[in-house]
N, C-alpha and C positions, 0 to 999 in steps of 0.2 A: 234503911239503908239495904243492898241488895250484898250481901254475902260473897266470897268469890271461892268457888270450886278446891275443895285440896286434891291438892293436885297424887296419883296413884303411882303406885309405886313405876309400873310400868312407862307411862307416861315419865317417871324420875330420868330412869334408866336410859327412852328410847334413842338417846343421840349414840351412846354406847351399843345399843344394837347394830347400827348402819356400821360400825367397822366388825361385828361379822355375824353380817345374812347371810353370806355368801358361805360360809361352812357351819352353820348352825343352822334346822330349822324355827323356822318362826312358832310352831305346836311345843316348843324344847324352849322355849326363852323366859317364859312365866315360872318355867319351876327355879330359872338362875338369876332371874331380877331378884327378889328379894333378901339372896344373899352378897348380891352385887353393887344394892342401894346399901347392906350393912355396914360391909365393910367399908366400901368407900365412904362411910359416918365416921365407923370406927377411927379408921385411921387421920379424919379431920379432929377427932377429937382424944387421941393420945396420939397427936402428933409422928407417925407412924409413916414409913414408907412399904413397901412391898418389891421386894427384888425377885423375876421371875428370870428360869432358866427359859430360850429356847424350848425345847421335848414339853414347858404347860402346855394345858389344854387349850382353845384359841378364847374361855369367858376367862379362867385366870389369867393371860398374857395379852390380850386386849385392853379386858376391861374393869380388871383390880391395881394390878400393876403397874411399879411407878416408874421402875427400871429394867430392861428384859437386856438380853443379852448368852451370850454363853460363858464359860467360866473364866475366863480373862475380863472381859468387858465387867461382869456384875462384878468381882475381884477390884476392878480399875475406879468406878463406882462408888461401891459399898466405903470407901474412904473419904470421901467427898460431901456426903448425905449429912447435914445439920437435922437431921430426924432424929429420936430420941429413942427409938424402938425400930430395928428393923426384921421383918417375916420374908426369909429364905424360902420363897414359893420355888421348889427344888431340890434336892440329896442332902442329907445331913454333911458330909464334908465340902458341900457349897456353905454351907451355917456357920464350919468349924471357922471357913477361910474368911465369910464376913463378920465372925467373932475375934477372929485374932488381928484382924485389922481395924476394929473399933472396938477397945478393949472395955471400953467406959461407958455403952451403949448394952441396952439389952437388944438379944438375936434372938430370935424365938423361926421354930425351926415346926408346924403343924402335925408333924409326924415325926416322934421319934423312931420309927420303923424305918422307913425311906433310907435307907443303904442304896450300896453302888457294888458291882459282882467285882472291879477292878479295887477298890480301896480295901474291899473283907481279902483280895490276892496275901496280900502281903504285912505281914507287921514292923512294928519297930527291928524287933530281936532277927528279923531276917536281912534287915538292912545293917545292923551291926556284926553278922556273917558274912556278908557280899566286903564290905569292909576289912576283916581283918583276911580273906582271901584277896583279896586287891587292893591290899596296904598302896596309900598317895592318891589311887586313880577318885576325881571324883564322884559326885555323886547329884544325877540330876532326875530329880521325884515329878511326877505328872502329878497338876490338883488332883486330879482325881484318888486320892489317900486320905486317910486318918491324919490326924495332927500328929501325933505321932510320931509313923511315920515321916513329915514334913520335918518333922526337931533329926533327925537322923540326918535328913542330906544337906548338901550345900546349897541347893537351889532350888525352885519349881520351875514349872512348865506348863502351858497348854496345850495346847494340837496345832493351834496357828504359830504361837513361837517357840516348839519344839527347835525347831531345828537352830537358830538364832540363837538362843537358849547353849545349845550344846558348843557350837561354834566360840559363843564368849568367851570362855572358859578354857580358852589358849592353851590344851593338854590335848593329847596325839588317840588320849585311850577315854573314855565317859563310861561310866555307872549309867543306865538310862532305867527308871524304873518308873510304876510296873506293867504298863502295857507294852504287851511284844510283834505285835504288826504294828504301832504308833513306833517302835524304834526301828525296825524291819524298816519304815518307811524312811525315819529318820536319814535311816545309815545308809540308805540309797542316795543320798544327795549330801554326804558328807563324807570326806576322805577322812573323822574323825573314828576310832574304832570304837565300837558301842557296844559293851553289854547288856546283856538283854537279864529280865525276868519274866516269865508263863503267866505272864496276868491276863485278863482277855476281858472286852463288855458283853456279858452275856446277851446287849441287844442287837452289837455290831457284829459278831462274828456267827452268827446267824444267816448272816447273809452269803449269796453263793454265785461263783463268775455263769456261772448254768443258766441261773431267775435271771442273773441280769440282760445275759444271750435271749433269752427268751423273750425277756420283754420289749426288748431290742426289734427282736425279729415280729411282733406284733406290733409296733409300732413305728411308721418312716417319719426321720426324722428326730427322732428321741434323743437328748441330751442326758447323760448321765454323769452325776456327778455324786459325789462319795466320800465321807469322812474317813481321817486316816486311822481308826478305831478298826476296821472293817480289812478284811482277810488280802492279802498280796495280789490274789488274782483276782476277788473284785477291784482292788484299786487298777490294775491293768486294764479292766474290761472299762474302767470307767472315763469318761471325758475327759471331768477334773476335777479336780479331789483338796479337799481342803476343809478346817475348820465348820463349826456352825454358822459363825460368823459371814469367814469368805464364802461359803457354800450359799446364801443370806445375800452376799451381795451379787456373788455370780451374774443368781436368779434376777435380779433388781438392776443390775449393767448392763446384762449380753441381750435377756429378755429372751430364749432360745420356745422354737417354738412350740415345744412339751421337753418336758425333765421330768426327770427321777432323779428322786434327793432318796441316797441310800445312808439315812440315820433314820432316829428313832421318826415313828409319823405325828406327831404332832406339827413337827414342822413346816413341814409341808402345808398343814392347815394354817398356820403362823405366817406362815411365806405367801401362801396363796389368798388369804385373806387381804391385803389391800392390791391385791394385781389380775388383772381381768383380761389383759392377750397373752396369756404363758398356761397351757393345760398342764396339768400337773398329773403322772401316773403313779400311784402312790399302792404298792407295797407297804403294808402294813408290819411293822415286828413296834410292839409297845413295849417300854420298858415299865414293869410294873415296880418300881419302887418309887419316880416317879410322878405316877397315879398316884399312889399313898396320900398326895398333895390335892386335895376339893376345896371347892370355895368350901362350902359347907366346916370343913378341922380349920383352914385360913380365919373367919369368923369367931369360931371357939378358940382359937388361939390368941384373937387380937377382944376377944373379952376379958381372956383368965389370967393370957398377958404366961400363958405356961404352953407347950415347954419351951423352959428358958435352954442353951446353950450357956455351957458352962465348962473349961480348959483346966486344967492341973495348971495353977504356973511355971512348976516347973518346967512343962513342956512348951506351952504358949513359949513363953520368950526367945528358944530356938526357932520352934517352927514361926514365928513370925520371922524373921529374922529371914529365911529362904525366901517366903510369898514376898518378903518389900527388896531382897535383891533380886526377883522377876520385874517385879515395876518399876524398880531402879533402872534398869536395864532397856526396856521400854519408856522410859523418860531422854534417856539419853540418844534414843535414836530417835526417835521425836523433835529434838531439839540440834540434833544431828553433830553429837556429845561424841566421840568413843567411850564405847562398855569398859 
């Protein structure tokens, strides 16, 4: 009786390559294939899921991730997973958020050095000083912050729901931390007086209006869509402003002939992988922190179940409450109940 040939690793992962063939050259695929195959086997064996942010590279985002999206989507869906182990393919504050919402699960981040310029721009002591300076004023903290900072605030927000969160508080004045550009963008859309902090994203602050205008001059029918962490003159130049999820939805639904996504450049790769009728013009500002996450260290993290994210219990309860208040407002809006 003839024996059946054993499938090669490349054969095993061939269907996954179909998802990324437009953004990963075929010659590079054999380098990724062994880790992709091993990671997917490890997930099944250890009842693990991988949460991947939109800024992860395509081989991670499309080939090993189980849950993908922006910060809000990852926070929401982390709550619902039945997995015993969560691997966060993103930066440290995202892994902390996943741990806050899943205190009894093992949460791993493949590289503890995957930080965030916004998270590092403010401390818990800074928030306490602001509260002393502005007594009684509620504090809204962007999720791009440490658990210690979240613990000092009243409620969290993401770029996608920041305006709704600010207006849900019913206050005529709000402290909004730490991104000054996102705060400025929200302030333009509300009558609430916004007190800001001078934090910035090192990726988004590098874009300029002159740069975008030069792209527009060189490309007919170009649609520019930008993340609200960008400087105000960039947002004024853009045709659409929104969170990473809103930017993706815009491209999927509007199908512009040519689009320039003013955000971390892996976002364009991940969106374009499933869209053939849109031309993507790619200015490339990479996030050095996001790029610390690789297939290799995801595999090692699953093999060793390290590094695990731990949060001081004295901090975790208060930080969790701030995140859950944000999620509760989102649920109320979905069900039509006033927040």
